[in-house]
C-alpha positions in Angstrom: -13.9 -2.9 25.7 -16.8 -1.7 27.5 -20.4 -3.7 27.6 -21.6 -0.6 25.6 -18.9 -1.0 22.8 -19.7 -4.4 22.4 -21.7 -6.0 20.1 -22.0 -10.0 19.6 -22.0 -11.0 16.2 -21.5 -14.4 14.4 -19.2 -14.7 11.5 -19.4 -18.2 10.1 -15.9 -19.6 9.0 -14.3 -22.6 8.1 -12.4 -24.6 10.8 -9.1 -23.7 8.7 -9.7 -20.0 8.6 -10.4 -19.9 12.3 -7.1 -21.8 13.1 -5.2 -19.3 11.1 -7.0 -16.2 13.0 -6.4 -17.8 16.1 -2.4 -18.2 15.3 -2.4 -14.5 14.4 -3.4 -13.7 18.3 -0.6 -12.3 20.2 -0.8 -13.0 24.1 -3.6 -11.5 25.7 -4.8 -9.9 22.4 -8.6 -10.1 21.8 -10.0 -11.4 18.6 -11.4 -7.9 18.4 -7.9 -6.1 18.2 -7.1 -9.1 15.7 -9.3 -8.1 13.5 -9.2 -4.4 13.6 -5.4 -4.9 12.8 -6.4 -6.9 9.9 -9.2 -4.2 8.5 -6.2 -1.4 9.2 -3.5 -3.3 7.4 -5.7 -4.0 4.3 -7.0 -0.3 4.1 -3.5 0.7 4.2 -2.5 -1.8 1.3 -5.7 -0.6 -0.7 -4.2 2.8 -0.5 -0.7 1.8 -1.5 -2.4 -0.3 -4.4 -4.4 2.4 -5.5 -1.6 5.0 -5.6 0.6 2.6 -7.6 -2.2 2.2 -10.0 -2.6 6.3 -10.4 1.1 6.4 -10.7 1.3 3.7 -13.5 -1.6 5.4 -15.3 -0.2 8.8 -15.0 -2.8 10.2 -13.0 -0.3 12.6 -10.9 1.5 15.4 -12.1 4.9 16.4 -11.3 5.5 19.6 -9.2 7.8 22.2 -10.0 
């Protein structure tokens, strides 16, 4: 990440949350990468959750 792309922000977390986040890091991975992966995973989870809900509620129409 270049200096132009970097923004230093403080996000207060409990010590246990910090430990769990640290444990998710792969060797050589930055915390930015860990958080980006978590955001992408959550967006995907929400997409599937929304699609499942719409299927259960009958919002999809069968194609012929």
